[in-house]
N, C-alpha and C positions, 0 to 999 in steps of 0.2 A: 353675860360673860363674868367669869370669876375675876376678882381684883387681884393684882400683884402676881400673876402667873406668867406674864410676858416679859422677855428680856428687855433690857434697856437698849434703845436704838439711838446711837449718837454718832458724831463725826470723828473719823480717824484719818491718819495719813498713811498711804500705801507707797512704799519705796520699791521701785522695780530694780532688776539686776544691774542696769546701766546707771543707776543713781537718780533717775527722774522720779519725781514725786507727784502724787495727786491726792486730793481729798475726796472722801466718799463717806457714806453713812453705813454703819455696820453694827452688829451686836458684839463684835470682837473687842475684848479688853474694856477700857474705860475711855471716857471723853478725852481726845487729844493723844491717844496712844499711837505708836508707829508700828506698822506691819511691814517687815522686810521680806520680800519674796525671794525664794531660792530658785524657783522655776517660773518663768513667765513667757509670753509670746516671743520675746526676743531670744530666748535660749533653748526652748523645747523644740525637738525636731519635728513634731507634728505641725508646728506653725512655721517651720523653716524649710518647707519643701513638700508639705503634704504628707499623707499617710504612707505614700510609697517609700519614702526614706525610712520611716519607722519600721515598715514591714520588711524591707530588704535586710535589716540587721536582726530580724526576729525569727520567727518560726519558719517562714518561707525560705530564707537563706539556709537555715539549718537543714531543711528537707532537701533542697536542691544540692547542697554540698554532700549530703549522705547518699542520695539516690541518683543524682545527676540525670542522665538521659536514659534511665532504666526503662526498657520496653520499646523505645523509639527505634533502635537498630533492628530489633526482632520483627517489628511490624513491617519495615521496608523489605526484609528478606522474605517474609511470608507472602507478600504481595507479588514479588518476582516469581516465587515458586508456583503460585496459583496460575500465573500467565503461561508458564511452560507446560 
């Protein structure tokens, strides 16, 4: 292996959004630096109710709002017409 090509791996402190702290090892910054998180499992919707909550505010809800029940009413009518 080549010498001096790997980043320095050292201990840092991670501060979560609620203020709790923990120590971990990382290549971030320098020894003893503090990494303050903007998003973590306590605040991100993917961890606060699963992917369903993320999807309901995303593309799926936009599609449903735009198209609603498009085609569902027509299918029921065509089935009744075929029976007659």
